C-alpha positions in Angstrom: -50.4 -45.1 -30.5 -53.0 -43.8 -29.2 -50.8 -41.0 -28.0 -51.0 -39.3 -31.6 -54.9 -40.2 -31.8 -55.2 -42.8 -33.3 -58.4 -43.6 -33.2 -59.2 -47.6 -32.1 -60.0 -49.4 -35.9 -56.7 -47.1 -37.1 -54.8 -48.9 -34.3 -56.0 -52.6 -35.3 -55.4 -51.9 -38.7 -51.5 -50.7 -37.7 -51.5 -53.7 -35.5 -52.8 -56.2 -38.2 -50.4 -54.3 -40.8 -47.2 -55.3 -38.4 -48.6 -58.7 -37.6 -48.7 -59.4 -41.5 -45.3 -57.8 -42.1 -43.7 -60.0 -39.1 -45.5 -62.9 -40.8 -43.2 -62.3 -44.4 -40.4 -61.6 -42.7 -40.9 -64.8 -40.4 -41.9 -66.6 -44.1 -38.6 -65.1 -45.8 -36.2 -64.0 -43.4 -33.1 -61.8 -44.9 -34.0 -62.5 -48.4 -34.6 -60.4 -51.3 -38.2 -61.7 -51.5 -39.9 -60.4 -48.1 -38.7 -56.6 -49.5 -40.1 -57.3 -52.6 -43.2 -59.5 -51.7 -44.3 -56.3 -49.3 -44.8 -54.4 -52.5 -46.8 -56.7 -54.0 -49.2 -56.8 -51.1 -52.1 -58.3 -54.0 -50.7 -61.4 -53.2 -51.3 -62.2 -49.4 -54.0 -62.0 -46.9 -54.9 -58.9 -46.6 -55.7 -56.1 -49.4 -53.6 -53.9 -51.3 -52.3 -50.6 -50.0 -54.7 -47.7 -51.7 -51.9 -44.8 -52.6 -53.0 -41.7 -54.6 -50.0 -42.0 -57.8 -47.7 -39.5 -57.4 -48.6 -38.0 -60.8 -51.9 -37.5 -60.2 -51.8 -35.7 -56.3 -49.8 -33.5 -54.8 -51.9 -33.3 -52.0 -49.8 -31.8 -48.8 -49.6 -34.9 -46.2 -51.9 -34.4 -43.3 -49.7 -33.5 -40.2 -52.6 -33.9 -37.7 -55.9 -35.7 -37.3 -58.9 -33.5 -38.0 -61.7 -33.6 -35.3 -64.7 -32.7 -35.1 -65.2 -31.3 -39.0 -67.4 -34.6 -39.8 -70.3 -32.4 -41.2 -68.1 -30.0 -42.5 -66.4 -32.7 -44.8 -69.9 -34.3 -45.9 -71.1 -30.5 -47.1 -67.9 -29.8 -49.2 -68.4 -33.3 -50.5 -71.5 -32.5 -51.1 -71.3 -29.1 -52.3 -68.7 -30.6 -54.9 -71.1 -32.8 -56.4 -73.3 -30.0 -57.0 -70.9 -27.4 -58.6 -67.3 -26.9 -60.7 -66.9 -24.0 -57.7 -67.0 -24.6 -54.3 -65.2 -21.6 -52.0 -64.3 -21.9 -48.3 -64.8 -18.7 -46.4 -63.9 -18.7 -42.7 -61.6 -16.2 -40.5 -57.9 -17.0 -40.7 -56.4 -20.0 -38.9 -59.9 -21.9 -38.7 -59.0 -24.7 -40.7 -59.9 -24.1 -44.3 -56.6 -25.4 -46.0 -56.7 -28.6 -43.9 -60.9 -28.9 -44.0 -59.9 -28.5 -48.3 -56.7 -31.1 -48.4 -59.1 -33.5 -46.3 -62.3 -33.3 -48.8 -60.0 -33.7 -51.7 -58.3 -36.5 -50.3 -61.3 -37.9 -50.1 -62.8 -37.0 -53.6 -59.7 -38.1 -54.9 -60.5 -40.9 -56.8 -63.5 -39.6 -58.5 -61.5 -37.2 -60.6 -59.5 -39.5 -62.8 -57.1 -36.5 -63.9 -55.7 -36.1 -60.2 -56.1 -33.8 -57.7 -54.0 -31.2 -57.2 -53.7 -28.5 -54.5 -51.6 -25.1 -55.9 -50.5 -23.1 -52.9 -51.1 -19.2 -53.9 -49.7 -17.6 -50.6 -46.5 -16.6 -51.6 -48.2 -15.0 -54.9 -49.4 -11.0 -54.3 -49.9 -10.2 -57.7 -52.4 -11.4 -60.2 -50.5 -11.9 -62.9 -48.3 -14.7 -61.2 -51.8 -16.8 -60.6 -52.6 -19.0 -64.0 -48.2 -19.3 -63.9 -48.1 -20.6 -60.2 -51.1 -22.7 -61.4 -49.6 -23.9 -64.9 -46.0 -24.6 -62.9 -48.1 -26.7 -60.3 -49.8 -28.8 -63.1 -46.3 -29.2 -65.5 -48.1 -27.3 -67.6 -45.8 -26.4 -70.9 -46.4 -23.0 -72.1 -45.5 -22.8 -75.7 -43.8 -20.3 -77.6 -46.4 -17.7 -78.5 -48.9 -19.1 -76.4 -49.9 -17.0 -73.2 -50.5 -19.1 -70.0 -54.3 -19.0 -70.1 -54.5 -20.1 -73.3 -52.0 -23.3 -72.7 -54.3 -24.2 -69.6 -57.2 -24.4 -71.4 -55.3 -26.6 -74.6 -54.3 -29.2 -71.9 -57.0 -28.7 -69.5 -60.0 -28.7 -71.1 -60.9 -32.0 -71.8 -59.5 -33.6 -68.0 -61.5 -34.6 -65.4 -59.8 -32.4 -61.9 -60.0 -30.9 -58.8 -58.0 -28.2 -58.4 -57.6 -27.1 -55.0 -56.3 -23.2 -54.9 -55.4 -22.1 -51.4 -55.1 -18.6 -50.3 -57.3 -17.7 -53.4 -58.2 -14.9 -51.4 -55.6 -12.8 -51.9 -55.6 -12.6 -55.8 -59.1 -13.0 -56.4 -59.0 -10.3 -59.4 -57.4 -12.9 -61.2 -61.1 -14.8 -61.5 -61.9 -11.9 -63.7 
């Protein structure tokens, strides 16, 4: 497992999880109860798994580890406590998206109404930015209502983090 970049701590956690699973299977060999108990981890000796509620997050999975970006992660997390809008600027390919996703996953619990990723890479026209956001958030536009009004109606009282990826190519939509 070290070959895929797991730290010593991650490897220990993995080994502990495997040992707990094997102990569970030994207690209930071949039974439905063993499978069911795996999802009721709170009753076992190790804490329940922490996962993001899929209704509250659509953050992409991290394909690889983010190495050497601890200072950047801390800086962006601090900026999010100081401002409602944080923009990551850097040259293409420098890892802005991966950094944003990592930070968003770290602070997801601070946003009770969700942490959502909106990919705007395929959006070239500013008129399609708001529909892309509304679509990702499953906001329904009612008859006679424009998309901006629908987003305001649904999101005005929410505490949510939106990660708008590749917004720089349609920045005029901010006006």
